[in-house]
Residue, then its C-alpha position, 0 to 999 in steps of 0.5 A: m934546761f936542767a943541765r944548764l941550771v946545774s952547770e950555772m949554779n955549781p951545786r955541792p950536796l953535803i950528806h950527813a948523818q946517814v942511818v940505815e935500818l935493815r928490814s929483811e935480807n933484801s930490803a932496808n930503809g934509811r934517812c940522811y940529811v943534806e945541805l945543798r950549797t951553791d956559789t955563783v955570781q947570781v946566787e950564793g946560798v944554802g938549802s937544807g933537807y933530808f932524804e928518806d930512802e928505800y933500798a933493795k938488794i939485787g944479787a949481791e948489791w944494794k940499790f936505791a928502790s926510791r928516794r924522797l927529798f923533804a926540803i926544810d929551808s930554802t936558799m939564803s945568802l951565805r954572805t951572812f956567814k962570810v968574814t970580811 
């Protein structure tokens, strides 16, 4: 179901303003803002929110330890922003 939903909605996440704070040699946390744009026949919209992330250094690489999404606004019509 999720694969079908994603393929039909064609979501395009746009990530902004990434800030990372190093807590120790092997851990960090961060925040970034996201816009999720869709453009389909049924739905033209944009949603916004932000991610709060925790990172862990494993060996020489940084990995996501957790990521939480906080929604700010639900989908609205992009027709408002289109010039005709």
